DSSP file (Angstrom, degrees, kcal/mol; ACC not computed):
  #  RESIDUE AA STRUCTURE BP1 BP2  ACC     N-H-->O    O-->H-N    N-H-->O    O-->H-N    TCO  KAPPA ALPHA  PHI   PSI    X-CA   Y-CA   Z-CA
    1    1 A M              0   0    0      0, 0.0   135,-0.2     0, 0.0     2,-0.1   0.000 360.0 360.0 360.0 135.4    0.0    0.0    0.0
    2    2 A S        -     0   0    0    133,-1.6     2,-0.2   132,-0.2   136,-0.1  -0.470 360.0-122.3 -89.9 161.7    1.3    3.5   -0.9
    3    3 A T     >  -     0   0    0     -2,-0.1     4,-1.9     1,-0.1     5,-0.1  -0.616  26.9-111.5 -95.6 164.9    1.1    6.6    1.1
    4    4 A I  H  > S+     0   0    0     -2,-0.2     4,-2.4     1,-0.2     5,-0.2   0.883 119.5  56.1 -62.7 -37.8   -0.5    9.8   -0.2
    5    5 A K  H  > S+     0   0    0      1,-0.2     4,-2.4     2,-0.2    -1,-0.2   0.907 106.2  50.0 -61.4 -41.8    2.9   11.4   -0.4
    6    6 A E  H  > S+     0   0    0      2,-0.2     4,-2.4     1,-0.2    -1,-0.2   0.878 109.9  51.3 -63.8 -37.9    4.2    8.6   -2.7
    7    7 A V  H  X S+     0   0    0     -4,-1.9     4,-2.7     2,-0.2    -2,-0.2   0.920 110.0  48.8 -65.4 -43.1    1.1    9.1   -4.9
    8    8 A V  H  X S+     0   0    0     -4,-2.4     4,-2.4     2,-0.2    -2,-0.2   0.915 112.1  48.7 -63.3 -43.0    1.7   12.8   -5.2
    9    9 A I  H  X S+     0   0    0     -4,-2.4     4,-0.8     2,-0.2    -1,-0.2   0.923 112.1  49.7 -61.2 -43.6    5.4   12.2   -6.0
   10   10 A W  H >< S+     0   0    0     -4,-2.4     3,-0.7     1,-0.2     4,-0.4   0.914 112.7  46.6 -60.8 -44.5    4.3    9.7   -8.6
   11   11 A L  H >< S+     0   0    0     -4,-2.7     3,-0.8     1,-0.2     4,-0.5   0.848 108.1  56.5 -68.5 -33.7    1.8   12.1  -10.1
   12   12 A N  H 3X S+     0   0    0     -4,-2.4     4,-1.8     1,-0.2    -1,-0.2   0.640  85.6  81.9 -73.9 -13.6    4.3   15.0  -10.2
   13   13 A Q  H <X S+     0   0    0     -4,-0.8     4,-2.5    -3,-0.7    -1,-0.2   0.879  86.4  57.5 -57.3 -37.9    6.8   12.9  -12.3
   14   14 A Y  H <> S+     0   0    0     -3,-0.8     4,-2.5    -4,-0.4    -1,-0.2   0.917 104.5  50.4 -60.5 -44.5    4.8   13.9  -15.4
   15   15 A K  H  > S+     0   0    0     -4,-0.5     4,-1.8    88,-0.2    -1,-0.2   0.894 111.5  48.6 -61.1 -40.7    5.3   17.6  -14.7
   16   16 A H  H  X S+     0   0    0     -4,-1.8     4,-2.2     2,-0.2    -1,-0.2   0.883 110.7  50.2 -68.2 -38.6    9.1   17.0  -14.3
   17   17 A I  H  X S+     0   0    0     -4,-2.5     4,-2.5     2,-0.2    -2,-0.2   0.906 108.8  52.0 -66.3 -40.8    9.3   15.0  -17.5
   18   18 A Q  H  X S+     0   0    0     -4,-2.5     4,-2.1     1,-0.2    -1,-0.2   0.882 109.2  50.5 -62.8 -37.2    7.5   17.7  -19.4
   19   19 A R  H  X S+     0   0    0     -4,-1.8     4,-2.1     2,-0.2    -1,-0.2   0.906 110.0  50.3 -65.5 -41.4   10.0   20.3  -18.1
   20   20 A D  H  X S+     0   0    0     -4,-2.2     4,-2.6     2,-0.2    -2,-0.2   0.909 108.7  52.5 -61.4 -42.0   12.8   18.0  -19.2
   21   21 A I  H  X S+     0   0    0     -4,-2.5     4,-2.5     1,-0.2    -2,-0.2   0.923 109.8  47.6 -61.1 -45.6   11.3   17.7  -22.6
   22   22 A K  H  X S+     0   0    0     -4,-2.1     4,-2.1     1,-0.2    -1,-0.2   0.883 111.7  51.6 -63.5 -37.7   11.0   21.5  -23.0
   23   23 A D  H  X S+     0   0    0     -4,-2.1     4,-2.3     2,-0.2    -2,-0.2   0.921 111.0  46.7 -65.0 -44.4   14.6   21.9  -21.8
   24   24 A I  H  X S+     0   0    0     -4,-2.6     4,-2.4     2,-0.2    -2,-0.2   0.912 111.4  51.6 -64.6 -42.5   15.9   19.3  -24.4
   25   25 A E  H  X S+     0   0    0     -4,-2.5     4,-2.2     1,-0.2    -1,-0.2   0.887 109.9  50.1 -61.7 -38.2   13.9   21.0  -27.1
   26   26 A L  H  X S+     0   0    0     -4,-2.1     4,-2.7     2,-0.2    -2,-0.2   0.915 109.9  49.9 -65.0 -43.0   15.4   24.3  -26.2
   27   27 A R  H  X S+     0   0    0     -4,-2.3     4,-2.4     2,-0.2    -2,-0.2   0.885 110.1  51.0 -63.8 -38.2   19.0   22.9  -26.2
   28   28 A I  H  X S+     0   0    0     -4,-2.4     4,-2.6     2,-0.2    -1,-0.2   0.928 111.1  48.4 -63.4 -44.8   18.3   21.4  -29.7
   29   29 A T  H  X S+     0   0    0     -4,-2.2     4,-2.4     1,-0.2    -2,-0.2   0.922 112.2  48.5 -61.3 -44.6   17.1   24.7  -31.0
   30   30 A Q  H  X S+     0   0    0     -4,-2.7     4,-2.4     1,-0.2    -1,-0.2   0.903 111.7  49.9 -62.8 -41.0   20.1   26.5  -29.5
   31   31 A L  H  X S+     0   0    0     -4,-2.4     4,-2.3     2,-0.2     5,-0.3   0.920 111.2  48.6 -63.7 -44.0   22.5   23.9  -31.1
   32   32 A R  H  X S+     0   0    0     -4,-2.6     4,-2.5     1,-0.2     5,-0.3   0.885 112.6  48.7 -64.1 -38.5   20.8   24.3  -34.5
   33   33 A L  H  X S+     0   0    0     -4,-2.4     4,-1.6    -5,-0.2    -1,-0.2   0.894 110.4  51.5 -67.6 -38.8   21.0   28.0  -34.3
   34   34 A K  H  < S+     0   0    0     -4,-2.4    -2,-0.2     1,-0.2    -1,-0.2   0.921 124.6  25.6 -64.2 -44.2   24.7   27.9  -33.3
   35   35 A Y  H  < S+     0   0    0     -4,-2.3    -2,-0.2    -5,-0.2    -1,-0.2   0.694 126.8  44.7 -95.4 -19.9   25.7   25.7  -36.1
   36   36 A G  H  < S+     0   0    0     -4,-2.5    -3,-0.2    -5,-0.3    -2,-0.2   0.687  86.3  96.6-100.7 -18.8   23.1   26.5  -38.7
   37   37 A A  S  < S-     0   0    0     -4,-1.6     2,-0.1    -5,-0.3    -4,-0.0  -0.491  80.0-112.5 -74.3 138.6   22.9   30.2  -38.5
   38   38 A P        -     0   0    0      0, 0.0     2,-0.1     0, 0.0    -1,-0.1  -0.411  30.9-119.0 -69.0 145.7   24.9   32.0  -41.2
   39   39 A S        -     0   0    0      1,-0.1     2,-0.1    -2,-0.1     3,-0.0  -0.391  39.3 -85.2 -77.8 160.8   27.9   34.0  -39.9
   40   40 A A        -     0   0    0      1,-0.1     2,-0.4    -2,-0.1    -1,-0.1  -0.373  47.4-111.2 -65.6 145.6   28.1   37.8  -40.4
   41   41 A I        -     0   0    0     -3,-0.1     2,-0.6    -2,-0.1    -1,-0.1  -0.648  25.4-149.9 -81.4 131.0   29.5   38.8  -43.8
   42   42 A S        -     0   0    0     -2,-0.4    -3,-0.0     1,-0.1    -1,-0.0  -0.906  11.6-172.1-103.3 123.7   32.9   40.4  -43.6
   43   43 A Y        +     0   0    0     -2,-0.6    -1,-0.1     2,-0.0     2,-0.1   0.183  41.4 128.6-100.3  16.8   33.6   43.0  -46.3
   44   44 A S        -     0   0    0      1,-0.1    -2,-0.1     2,-0.1     0, 0.0  -0.404  59.2-138.9 -71.3 148.6   37.2   43.5  -45.4
   45   45 A D  S    S+     0   0    0     -2,-0.1    -1,-0.1     2,-0.1    -2,-0.0   0.533  71.8 108.8 -82.7  -6.9   39.8   43.2  -48.2
   46   46 A M  S    S-     0   0    0      1,-0.1    -2,-0.1     0, 0.0     2,-0.1  -0.493  77.9-112.6 -73.9 136.6   42.1   41.3  -45.9
   47   47 A P        -     0   0    0      0, 0.0     2,-0.4     0, 0.0    -1,-0.1  -0.385  33.5-151.8 -67.1 147.5   42.6   37.6  -46.6
   48   48 A K        -     0   0    0     -2,-0.1     2,-0.2     2,-0.0     0, 0.0  -0.921  14.1-119.9-122.3 145.1   41.2   35.3  -44.0
   49   49 A A        -     0   0    0     -2,-0.4     2,-0.5     1,-0.1     0, 0.0  -0.572  24.7-129.4 -75.9 148.2   42.2   31.9  -42.9
   50   50 A H        +     0   0    0     -2,-0.2     2,-1.1     2,-0.1    -1,-0.1  -0.264  53.7 144.7 -97.9  47.6   39.4   29.4  -43.3
   51   51 A N        -     0   0    0     -2,-0.5     2,-0.4     2,-0.0    -2,-0.1  -0.764  36.2-157.2 -85.4 104.2   39.5   28.0  -39.9
   52   52 A S        -     0   0    0     -2,-1.1    -2,-0.1     1,-0.1     0, 0.0  -0.659  15.2-152.8 -83.8 134.9   35.9   27.2  -39.1
   53   53 A N  S    S+     0   0    0     -2,-0.4     2,-0.8     1,-0.1    -1,-0.1   0.529  75.1  90.0 -80.2  -5.3   35.0   27.0  -35.4
   54   54 A H        -     0   0    0    -19,-0.0     2,-0.8     4,-0.0    -2,-0.1  -0.829  57.8-168.1-100.8 111.6   32.2   24.7  -36.3
   55   55 A D     >  -     0   0    0     -2,-0.8     4,-1.9     1,-0.2     3,-0.4  -0.866   6.6-162.5 -95.0 108.1   33.0   21.0  -36.3
   56   56 A L  H  > S+     0   0    0     -2,-0.8     4,-2.8     1,-0.2     5,-0.2   0.772  86.4  59.0 -67.7 -26.6   30.0   19.5  -38.0
   57   57 A S  H  > S+     0   0    0      2,-0.2     4,-2.2     1,-0.2    -1,-0.2   0.902 107.3  47.6 -68.4 -37.6   30.8   16.0  -36.8
   58   58 A E  H  > S+     0   0    0     -3,-0.4     4,-2.5     2,-0.2     5,-0.2   0.907 112.4  50.7 -64.6 -41.6   30.6   17.3  -33.2
   59   59 A Y  H  X S+     0   0    0     -4,-1.9     4,-2.7     2,-0.2    -2,-0.2   0.936 111.5  46.4 -60.2 -49.4   27.3   19.0  -34.1
   60   60 A A  H  X S+     0   0    0     -4,-2.8     4,-2.3     1,-0.2    -1,-0.2   0.893 113.4  49.3 -63.1 -40.9   25.8   15.9  -35.6
   61   61 A E  H  X S+     0   0    0     -4,-2.2     4,-2.1     2,-0.2    -1,-0.2   0.930 113.8  44.9 -64.9 -46.0   26.9   13.8  -32.6
   62   62 A R  H  X S+     0   0    0     -4,-2.5     4,-2.4     2,-0.2    -2,-0.2   0.894 112.9  51.4 -66.2 -40.4   25.5   16.2  -30.1
   63   63 A L  H  X S+     0   0    0     -4,-2.7     4,-2.4    -5,-0.2    -1,-0.2   0.909 109.8  49.9 -62.8 -42.6   22.2   16.6  -32.0
   64   64 A E  H  X S+     0   0    0     -4,-2.3     4,-2.3    -5,-0.2    -2,-0.2   0.903 109.9  51.1 -63.5 -41.4   21.8   12.9  -32.2
   65   65 A E  H  X S+     0   0    0     -4,-2.1     4,-2.4     1,-0.2    -2,-0.2   0.933 112.0  46.7 -59.9 -46.6   22.4   12.5  -28.4
   66   66 A L  H  X S+     0   0    0     -4,-2.4     4,-2.4     1,-0.2    -2,-0.2   0.882 111.3  51.1 -65.6 -38.1   19.8   15.2  -27.7
   67   67 A E  H  X S+     0   0    0     -4,-2.4     4,-2.3     2,-0.2    -1,-0.2   0.887 110.6  48.6 -67.6 -38.0   17.3   13.6  -30.1
   68   68 A H  H  X S+     0   0    0     -4,-2.3     4,-2.3     2,-0.2    -2,-0.2   0.907 112.2  49.4 -65.5 -41.1   17.7   10.2  -28.5
   69   69 A E  H  X S+     0   0    0     -4,-2.4     4,-2.2     2,-0.2    -2,-0.2   0.899 110.6  50.8 -63.2 -40.6   17.3   11.8  -25.0
   70   70 A L  H  X S+     0   0    0     -4,-2.4     4,-2.4     2,-0.2    -2,-0.2   0.907 110.1  48.9 -63.6 -43.4   14.1   13.6  -26.3
   71   71 A I  H  X S+     0   0    0     -4,-2.3     4,-2.4     1,-0.2    -2,-0.2   0.905 110.5  51.4 -63.5 -41.4   12.6   10.4  -27.6
   72   72 A A  H  X S+     0   0    0     -4,-2.3     4,-2.2     2,-0.2    -2,-0.2   0.907 111.0  47.6 -62.6 -42.0   13.4    8.6  -24.3
   73   73 A R  H  X S+     0   0    0     -4,-2.2     4,-2.5     2,-0.2    -2,-0.2   0.893 111.7  50.3 -68.3 -38.8   11.7   11.3  -22.3
   74   74 A H  H  X S+     0   0    0     -4,-2.4     4,-2.4     2,-0.2    -2,-0.2   0.901 110.4  50.5 -64.0 -39.8    8.6   11.3  -24.6
   75   75 A T  H  X S+     0   0    0     -4,-2.4     4,-2.4     2,-0.2    -2,-0.2   0.913 111.1  48.2 -63.5 -42.8    8.4    7.5  -24.3
   76   76 A T  H  X S+     0   0    0     -4,-2.2     4,-2.5     2,-0.2    -2,-0.2   0.915 111.2  50.5 -63.2 -43.2    8.5    7.8  -20.5
   77   77 A A  H  X S+     0   0    0     -4,-2.5     4,-2.3     1,-0.2    -2,-0.2   0.896 110.3  50.0 -62.4 -40.3    5.9   10.5  -20.5
   78   78 A L  H  X S+     0   0    0     -4,-2.4     4,-2.1     2,-0.2    -1,-0.2   0.914 110.3  50.0 -64.7 -42.7    3.6    8.4  -22.7
   79   79 A G  H  X S+     0   0    0     -4,-2.4     4,-2.1     1,-0.2    -2,-0.2   0.902 111.5  48.4 -62.1 -41.6    4.1    5.4  -20.4
   80   80 A L  H  X S+     0   0    0     -4,-2.5     4,-2.9     2,-0.2    -1,-0.2   0.895 107.9  55.1 -65.0 -39.7    3.2    7.5  -17.3
   81   81 A T  H  X S+     0   0    0     -4,-2.3     4,-2.5     1,-0.2     5,-0.2   0.910 107.9  49.0 -60.8 -42.3    0.1    8.9  -19.1
   82   82 A V  H  X S+     0   0    0     -4,-2.1     4,-2.0     2,-0.2    -1,-0.2   0.930 112.0  48.9 -62.0 -45.4   -1.1    5.4  -19.7
   83   83 A Q  H  X S+     0   0    0     -4,-2.1     4,-2.2     1,-0.2    -2,-0.2   0.917 111.5  50.3 -59.4 -43.9   -0.5    4.5  -16.0
   84   84 A Y  H  X S+     0   0    0     -4,-2.9     4,-2.7     1,-0.2    -2,-0.2   0.928 110.7  47.2 -63.0 -46.1   -2.3    7.7  -14.9
   85   85 A F  H  X S+     0   0    0     -4,-2.5     4,-0.8     1,-0.2    -1,-0.2   0.837 110.7  52.2 -69.8 -30.2   -5.4    7.1  -17.0
   86   86 A Q  H  < S+     0   0    0     -4,-2.0     3,-0.4    -5,-0.2     4,-0.3   0.901 112.6  46.3 -65.8 -40.0   -5.6    3.5  -15.9
   87   87 A A  H >< S+     0   0    0     -4,-2.2     3,-1.7     1,-0.2    -2,-0.2   0.879 106.3  58.4 -68.4 -38.6   -5.5    4.7  -12.3
   88   88 A L  H >< S+     0   0    0     -4,-2.7     3,-1.6     1,-0.3    -1,-0.2   0.722  89.8  73.2 -66.7 -19.9   -8.1    7.4  -13.0
   89   89 A D  T 3< S+     0   0    0     -4,-0.8    -1,-0.3    -3,-0.4    -2,-0.2   0.726  91.2  58.9 -63.6 -20.3  -10.5    4.7  -14.1
   90   90 A H  T <  S+     0   0    0     -3,-1.7    -1,-0.3    -4,-0.3     2,-0.2   0.460  97.2  76.3 -87.9  -2.1  -10.8    3.8  -10.4
   91   91 A L  S <  S-     0   0    0     -3,-1.6     2,-0.1    -4,-0.1    39,-0.0  -0.690  87.2-104.0-106.8 159.4  -12.0    7.3   -9.4
   92   92 A D     >  -     0   0    0     -2,-0.2     4,-2.7     1,-0.1     5,-0.3  -0.330  45.8 -94.9 -75.1 170.5  -15.4    8.9   -9.8
   93   93 A R  H  > S+     0   0    0      1,-0.2     4,-2.1     2,-0.2     5,-0.1   0.878 121.6  43.4 -57.6 -48.4  -15.8   11.5  -12.5
   94   94 A D  H  > S+     0   0    0      2,-0.2     4,-2.4     1,-0.2    -1,-0.2   0.895 114.7  49.9 -68.5 -39.8  -15.1   14.7  -10.4
   95   95 A Q  H  > S+     0   0    0      2,-0.2     4,-2.4     1,-0.2     5,-0.2   0.929 112.1  47.8 -63.1 -45.1  -12.2   13.1   -8.6
   96   96 A A  H  X S+     0   0    0     -4,-2.7     4,-2.6     1,-0.2     5,-0.2   0.889 110.9  51.9 -63.0 -39.4  -10.6   12.0  -11.8
   97   97 A Y  H  X S+     0   0    0     -4,-2.1     4,-2.8    -5,-0.3     5,-0.3   0.928 110.0  48.5 -63.3 -44.8  -11.1   15.4  -13.4
   98   98 A V  H  X S+     0   0    0     -4,-2.4     4,-2.5     1,-0.2     5,-0.2   0.928 114.2  45.5 -61.9 -46.0   -9.4   17.2  -10.4
   99   99 A I  H  X>S+     0   0    0     -4,-2.4     4,-2.6     2,-0.2     5,-0.6   0.916 114.6  47.8 -65.0 -43.4   -6.4   14.8  -10.5
  100  100 A R  I  X>S+     0   0    0     -4,-2.6     4,-1.7    -5,-0.2     5,-1.7   0.945 115.9  42.9 -63.8 -47.9   -6.0   15.1  -14.3
  101  101 A R  I  <5S+     0   0    0     -4,-2.8     6,-2.8    -5,-0.2     5,-0.3   0.891 119.4  43.8 -65.9 -38.6   -6.3   18.9  -14.4
  102  102 A R  I  <5S+     0   0    0     -4,-2.5    -2,-0.2    -5,-0.3    -3,-0.2   0.948 127.1  23.8 -73.5 -49.0   -4.0   19.4  -11.3
  103  103 A Y  I  <5S+     0   0    0     -4,-2.6   -88,-0.2    -5,-0.2    -3,-0.2   0.777 132.0  32.9 -96.0 -28.4   -1.2   16.9  -12.0
  104  104 A L  I  <<S+     0   0    0     -4,-1.7    -3,-0.2    -5,-0.6    -4,-0.1   0.844 131.7  29.3 -93.9 -39.2   -1.3   16.4  -15.8
  105  105 A D  S   <S-     0   0    0     -5,-1.7    -3,-0.2     2,-0.1    -4,-0.2   0.669  97.0-131.8 -94.9 -18.5   -2.4   19.9  -16.9
  106  106 A G        +     0   0    0     -5,-0.3    -4,-0.2    -6,-0.3    -3,-0.1   0.726  46.0 161.9  76.8  22.2   -0.9   21.8  -14.0
  107  107 A A        -     0   0    0     -6,-2.8    -1,-0.2     1,-0.1     2,-0.2  -0.402  41.6-109.5 -75.6 152.4   -4.1   23.8  -13.3
  108  108 A Y     >  -     0   0    0      1,-0.1     4,-2.3    -2,-0.1     3,-0.2  -0.491  24.4-118.6 -77.9 151.4   -4.6   25.6  -10.0
  109  109 A M  H  > S+     0   0    0      1,-0.2     4,-2.6     2,-0.2     5,-0.2   0.858 113.7  55.2 -61.4 -36.7   -7.2   24.3   -7.7
  110  110 A E  H  > S+     0   0    0      2,-0.2     4,-1.8     1,-0.2    -1,-0.2   0.892 109.0  48.2 -64.2 -39.0   -9.2   27.5   -7.8
  111  111 A T  H  > S+     0   0    0     -3,-0.2     4,-1.7     2,-0.2    -2,-0.2   0.912 111.4  50.1 -65.2 -43.1   -9.4   27.2  -11.6
  112  112 A I  H  X S+     0   0    0     -4,-2.3     4,-1.9     1,-0.2    -2,-0.2   0.908 107.8  53.6 -62.8 -42.2  -10.4   23.6  -11.3
  113  113 A A  H  <>S+     0   0    0     -4,-2.6     5,-2.4     1,-0.2    -1,-0.2   0.895 108.6  49.7 -60.1 -40.4  -13.2   24.5   -8.8
  114  114 A D  H  <5S+     0   0    0     -4,-1.8    -1,-0.2     3,-0.2    -2,-0.2   0.853 111.2  50.3 -65.6 -33.9  -14.5   27.1  -11.3
  115  115 A E  H  <5S+     0   0    0     -4,-1.7    -2,-0.2     1,-0.2    -1,-0.2   0.818 116.7  37.5 -75.0 -31.4  -14.5   24.5  -14.1
  116  116 A I  T  <5S-     0   0    0     -4,-1.9    -1,-0.2    -5,-0.1    -2,-0.2   0.906 112.9-122.8 -65.8 -47.1  -16.4   21.7  -12.2
  117  117 A P  T   5 +     0   0    0      0, 0.0     2,-0.3     0, 0.0    -3,-0.2   0.725  66.4 108.9 -85.3 143.3  -18.2   24.1  -10.8
  118  118 A C  S   <S-     0   0    0     -5,-2.4    -2,-0.1    -6,-0.0    -3,-0.0  -0.942  70.9 -72.7-162.3 177.4  -17.9   23.7   -7.1
  119  119 A S     >  -     0   0    0     -2,-0.3     4,-2.1     1,-0.1     3,-0.3  -0.462  43.4-115.4 -76.7 155.8  -16.4   25.6   -4.2
  120  120 A P  H  > S+     0   0    0      0, 0.0     4,-2.5     0, 0.0     5,-0.2   0.871 118.0  58.0 -57.3 -35.5  -12.6   25.4   -3.8
  121  121 A R  H  > S+     0   0    0      1,-0.2     4,-1.8     2,-0.2     5,-0.1   0.901 106.3  47.5 -61.6 -41.0  -13.1   23.5   -0.6
  122  122 A T  H  > S+     0   0    0     -3,-0.3     4,-2.6     2,-0.2    -1,-0.2   0.890 109.8  53.1 -67.5 -39.2  -15.0   20.8   -2.4
  123  123 A A  H  X S+     0   0    0     -4,-2.1     4,-2.3     1,-0.2    -2,-0.2   0.916 109.6  48.4 -62.3 -42.6  -12.3   20.6   -5.1
  124  124 A Y  H  X S+     0   0    0     -4,-2.5     4,-2.6     2,-0.2    -1,-0.2   0.865 110.0  53.0 -64.6 -35.3   -9.7   20.1   -2.4
  125  125 A Y  H  X S+     0   0    0     -4,-1.8     4,-2.8     2,-0.2     5,-0.2   0.931 108.6  49.2 -64.1 -45.5  -11.9   17.4   -0.9
  126  126 A Y  H  X S+     0   0    0     -4,-2.6     4,-2.5     1,-0.2    -2,-0.2   0.917 112.2  49.3 -59.2 -43.2  -12.2   15.6   -4.2
  127  127 A R  H  X S+     0   0    0     -4,-2.3     4,-2.6     2,-0.2    -2,-0.2   0.940 112.5  46.2 -61.5 -48.4   -8.4   15.8   -4.5
  128  128 A R  H  X S+     0   0    0     -4,-2.6     4,-2.2     1,-0.2    -2,-0.2   0.914 114.3  47.8 -62.3 -44.1   -7.8   14.5   -1.0
  129  129 A K  H  X S+     0   0    0     -4,-2.8     4,-2.3     2,-0.2    -1,-0.2   0.899 112.5  49.5 -65.0 -40.2  -10.3   11.6   -1.5
  130  130 A A  H  X S+     0   0    0     -4,-2.5     4,-2.8    -5,-0.2     5,-0.2   0.916 110.0  50.4 -64.7 -43.4   -8.8   10.7   -4.9
  131  131 A L  H  X S+     0   0    0     -4,-2.6     4,-2.3     1,-0.2    -2,-0.2   0.900 110.9  49.6 -63.0 -40.0   -5.3   10.7   -3.5
  132  132 A R  H  X S+     0   0    0     -4,-2.2     4,-2.5     2,-0.2    -1,-0.2   0.927 111.4  49.0 -62.9 -43.8   -6.4    8.4   -0.7
  133  133 A T  H  X S+     0   0    0     -4,-2.3     4,-1.9     1,-0.2    -2,-0.2   0.929 112.4  47.5 -61.7 -45.5   -8.1    6.1   -3.1
  134  134 A L  H  X>S+     0   0    0     -4,-2.8     5,-1.5     1,-0.2     4,-0.7   0.875 111.7  50.8 -64.7 -36.9   -5.0    5.9   -5.3
  135  135 A A  H ><5S+     0   0    0     -4,-2.3  -133,-1.6    -5,-0.2     3,-0.7   0.909 110.2  49.4 -66.0 -41.2   -2.8    5.3   -2.3
  136  136 A D  H 3<5S+     0   0    0     -4,-2.5    -2,-0.2     1,-0.2    -1,-0.2   0.835 110.0  51.4 -65.5 -32.8   -5.1    2.4   -1.2
  137  137 A L  H 3<5S-     0   0    0     -4,-1.9    -1,-0.2    -5,-0.2    -2,-0.2   0.612 103.1-135.7 -79.9 -11.8   -5.0    0.9   -4.7
  138  138 A N  T <<5 +     0   0    0     -4,-0.7    -3,-0.2    -3,-0.7    -2,-0.1   0.945  46.0 157.4  57.1  52.0   -1.2    1.0   -4.7
  139  139 A V      < +     0   0    0     -5,-1.5     2,-0.3     2,-0.0    -4,-0.1   0.619  28.3 114.6 -84.4 -12.8   -1.1    2.4   -8.2
  140  140 A C        +     0   0    0     -6,-0.3  -133,-0.1    -5,-0.1  -134,-0.0  -0.419  41.5 179.3 -65.4 122.2    2.4    4.0   -7.9
  141  141 A R        -     0   0    0     -2,-0.3    -2,-0.0   -61,-0.0   -58,-0.0  -0.989  28.1-115.7-124.0 134.8    4.8    2.3  -10.3
  142  142 A P        -     0   0    0      0, 0.0     2,-0.1     0, 0.0  -132,-0.0  -0.278  33.1-104.1 -67.6 153.2    8.4    3.3  -10.6
  143  143 A L              0   0    0      1,-0.1   -67,-0.0   -63,-0.0     0, 0.0  -0.438 360.0 360.0 -70.6 149.3    9.7    4.7  -13.8
  144  144 A Q              0   0    0     -2,-0.1    -1,-0.1   -68,-0.1   -68,-0.0   0.388 360.0 360.0-112.4 360.0   11.9    2.3  -15.9
């Protein structure tokens, strides 16, 4: 049997993976800009050595690493999403909605309460009851 704290940690994994995905996508964009952007044109008459600071093999290798890492994080996120939706099947409609919006979508509880519609206190009650149910069901599975 899991504790409520373990369930919350398990549910928050998705948010952390999504943050990792955005970070990797940003690094890929920065890498592409660094190596793919044209350099400024120099109109000087002085001859220049053609020592390029850009080693394309290093670029390709780093880009491939980041893309593999991105695919791995997307796969993990997809696996977690499947686990979450299987777990949400054990909750009633309002409880499942609160958990999905809070932990998968990152919505604030006050916003969720307005969407249901109910009072914020009731939304927090649904959340607490759902977390207890998920803890009793022992749905937390470690990432692989």
